[in-house]
C-alpha distance (Angstrom), angle and dihedral (degrees) to the residues before:
residue distance angle dihedral
V1 . . .
Q2 3.80 . .
L3 3.80 120.2 .
Q4 3.76 130.8 -163.5
A5 3.79 121.8 -174.1
S6 3.78 126.0 -163.5
G7 3.78 139.8 166.1
G8 3.77 101.6 74.5
G9 3.78 122.4 133.1
L10 3.76 147.1 117.6
V11 3.78 119.4 -48.0
Q12 3.79 135.7 164.6
A13 3.76 121.1 -111.5
G14 3.78 110.3 -82.5
G15 3.77 92.1 29.6
S16 3.78 131.2 113.9
L17 3.77 139.4 -120.8
R18 3.78 133.4 -178.9
L19 3.78 119.6 -146.7
T20 3.78 121.4 -157.7
C21 3.76 127.9 -163.7
A22 3.77 121.7 -170.9
A23 3.79 121.2 -162.8
S24 3.76 126.6 -154.6
G25 3.75 136.8 172.9
S26 3.81 118.9 40.2
T27 3.79 93.1 11.8
F28 3.82 92.3 151.5
S29 3.80 86.9 74.6
I30 3.80 95.5 57.5
D31 3.78 116.4 115.5
E32 3.77 111.7 158.5
M33 3.80 126.3 20.1
G34 3.76 125.7 -160.7
W35 3.76 148.1 177.4
F36 3.77 121.2 -136.0
R37 3.78 132.1 178.3
Q38 3.76 136.8 -157.5
T39 3.77 136.3 -168.7
P40 3.81 125.9 -167.5
G41 3.77 112.6 -75.0
K42 3.78 94.3 11.4
Q43 3.77 133.2 97.0
R44 3.74 119.8 -105.5
E45 3.79 109.5 -95.7
L46 3.76 134.1 -159.0
V47 3.79 112.0 -110.3
A48 3.78 100.2 177.6
S49 3.76 140.8 -24.4
I50 3.77 137.0 -164.7
T51 3.77 131.8 -164.0
R52 3.79 126.0 -139.6
G53 3.81 86.1 -100.6
R54 3.82 88.4 53.6
S55 3.77 98.5 -110.9
T56 3.79 106.6 153.7
N57 3.77 138.1 -151.2
Y58 3.83 127.2 -169.7
A59 3.75 137.2 -169.7
D60 3.80 110.4 -112.2
S61 3.78 90.6 -118.4
V62 3.82 93.1 63.4
K63 3.80 102.6 34.4
G64 3.78 110.8 127.8
R65 3.81 92.7 15.9
F66 3.80 105.5 59.0
T67 3.80 128.2 53.1
I68 3.78 124.5 -165.6
S69 3.79 121.1 -159.3
R70 3.77 137.8 163.3
D71 3.76 140.5 -154.9
N72 3.79 108.2 -148.0
A73 3.80 92.4 -170.3
K74 3.82 90.4 57.0
N75 3.83 94.8 36.2
A76 3.77 88.7 -127.7
V77 3.77 136.9 134.2
Y78 3.78 125.8 -161.1
L79 3.78 136.0 -161.4
L80 3.78 117.7 -158.9
M81 3.77 108.6 -162.9
N82 3.80 117.9 -165.2
S83 3.79 131.9 175.2
L84 3.78 90.1 22.5
K85 3.78 118.7 -160.2
P86 3.81 130.2 -158.6
E87 3.82 88.3 -109.8
D88 3.80 88.6 63.5
T89 3.81 88.3 69.1
A90 3.80 106.9 119.8
V91 3.77 145.5 109.2
Y92 3.80 106.3 -81.0
Y93 3.77 120.1 -148.5
C94 3.75 130.6 -169.2
A95 3.76 119.5 -146.8
V96 3.76 139.1 173.0
Q97 3.75 135.6 -143.9
R98 3.75 114.8 -145.9
V99 3.77 125.2 -139.0
G100 3.76 109.1 -81.8
D101 3.79 95.1 16.6
R102 3.78 124.7 115.1
G103 3.73 100.4 -147.1
Y104 3.78 145.3 13.6
F105 3.76 112.2 -70.6
D106 3.80 102.3 157.8
W107 3.80 116.0 70.9
G108 3.76 137.4 178.3
P109 3.83 122.9 -135.6
G110 3.81 95.8 -102.8
T111 3.76 136.1 -117.0
L112 3.78 125.3 -125.4
V113 3.79 120.5 -121.4
T114 3.78 116.8 -170.2
V115 3.78 121.0 -174.2
S116 3.77 115.6 -167.0
S117 3.79 123.1 -154.0
């Protein structure tokens, strides 16, 4: 599975961004889709995930502000980020978990989100 994320950029605190990740290749094998983020010196962390049945999971730090969604027909996953804070600044990665796998093994190249104060 190949993943390509887009939608990152520079935004002021309190603003919004929408990230998009398009999957191609063996998309029939995709089960769960997720967004992760990483800042220098820190481990990559899960931001949000969504199953094929659209059950969602969020990091506590983004609950109520971020919304993950997916379009199975388009093999795409989205992350709507509202009320952005400077601490949301990071490189955001989309990833997928294939049916039968116990983890995310397919990753996109990442897109930078910068939130200015």
